[in-house]
Each structure stands twice: as C-alpha cells, then as structure tokens.
C-alpha positions as CSV (number, residue, x, y, z in Angstrom):
1,M,-108.9,-142.1,31.9
2,V,-108.5,-144.2,35.0
3,Q,-108.5,-142.4,38.3
4,G,-104.9,-141.8,39.5
5,E,-103.5,-142.2,36.0
6,K,-101.0,-139.4,35.0
7,V,-101.5,-137.4,31.8
8,K,-98.4,-137.3,29.7
9,K,-97.1,-133.9,28.7
10,I,-97.2,-133.6,24.9
11,P,-93.8,-132.5,23.4
12,R,-93.8,-129.2,21.5
13,R,-92.6,-130.9,18.3
14,I,-95.8,-133.0,18.3
15,L,-98.0,-130.0,19.1
16,R,-96.5,-128.2,16.1
17,L,-97.7,-130.9,13.7
18,P,-101.0,-130.4,11.7
19,L,-104.1,-131.7,13.5
20,E,-104.6,-134.3,10.8
21,K,-101.1,-135.8,11.5
22,R,-101.7,-135.8,15.3
23,A,-105.1,-137.5,14.8
24,E,-103.4,-140.2,12.6
25,M,-100.8,-140.7,15.3
26,A,-103.4,-141.1,18.0
27,F,-105.4,-143.5,15.9
28,R,-102.3,-145.7,15.2
29,A,-101.4,-145.7,18.9
30,A,-105.0,-146.8,19.8
31,V,-105.0,-149.6,17.2
32,S,-101.6,-150.7,18.4
33,G,-102.9,-150.8,22.0
34,V,-106.0,-152.9,20.9
35,I,-103.7,-155.4,19.1
36,D,-101.4,-155.7,22.1
37,E,-104.3,-156.2,24.5
38,H,-106.0,-158.9,22.4
39,A,-102.6,-160.7,22.0
40,R,-102.0,-160.5,25.8
41,L,-105.5,-161.8,26.6
42,G,-105.6,-164.4,23.9
43,L,-108.7,-162.9,22.2
44,P,-109.6,-163.0,18.5
45,L,-109.7,-159.7,16.6
46,Y,-112.1,-158.8,13.9
47,I,-110.9,-156.7,11.0
48,G,-112.1,-155.5,7.6
49,R,-110.4,-157.2,4.6
50,D,-111.5,-156.9,1.0
51,G,-114.9,-155.5,2.0
52,K,-115.6,-158.4,4.4
53,V,-115.3,-158.9,8.2
54,V,-112.5,-161.4,9.0
55,E,-111.7,-163.0,12.3
56,L,-108.0,-163.2,13.3
57,S,-107.4,-166.1,15.7
58,P,-105.5,-165.3,18.9
59,D,-102.4,-166.9,17.4
60,E,-102.7,-164.6,14.3
61,V,-103.1,-161.6,16.6
62,R,-100.1,-162.6,18.6
63,E,-98.0,-163.0,15.4
64,L,-99.2,-159.5,14.3
65,S,-98.3,-158.0,17.6
66,E,-94.9,-159.6,17.7
67,S,-94.1,-158.7,14.1
68,N,-94.5,-155.0,15.0
69,G,-92.2,-155.4,18.0
70,R,-94.8,-155.5,20.7
71,V,-95.9,-157.8,23.5
C-alpha cells in the first residue's frame, strides 16, 4: 500500500461470503488492474494459452481492456 492511501471499508455483504469467493473476487480485481495498467502504459502482456506462453501486443491488451468496459 502506498503511504497516504486510504483503506476501503469492506461491506458486510462481502464479508459474509465464503473465503474462497472473496479470494476469487480479489484475484479478478487484481488481474483487471494489471490489464488496465498495461493498456494505459502501452505495454505487452504475457498470458498462458493452451499450455504455452503467449504475448499480447499493446493493441490487443487495449482491446481486451476496452471490451471489458475499462480504460
């Protein structure tokens, strides 16, 4: 966490979810943030596809981010 950054209060409805569900939500949010950051900075992204490492070009990352309503 960056100094001076506020910690968000977690709603009760989220805290009532099973730990596995909360972990999945956190993971999805983290992945979303990485995709957005790479799109914003014009960086390639490396993913696993069919057992191989594949590079997504900055344009592909931007398209992925925009298709999910981000950027």
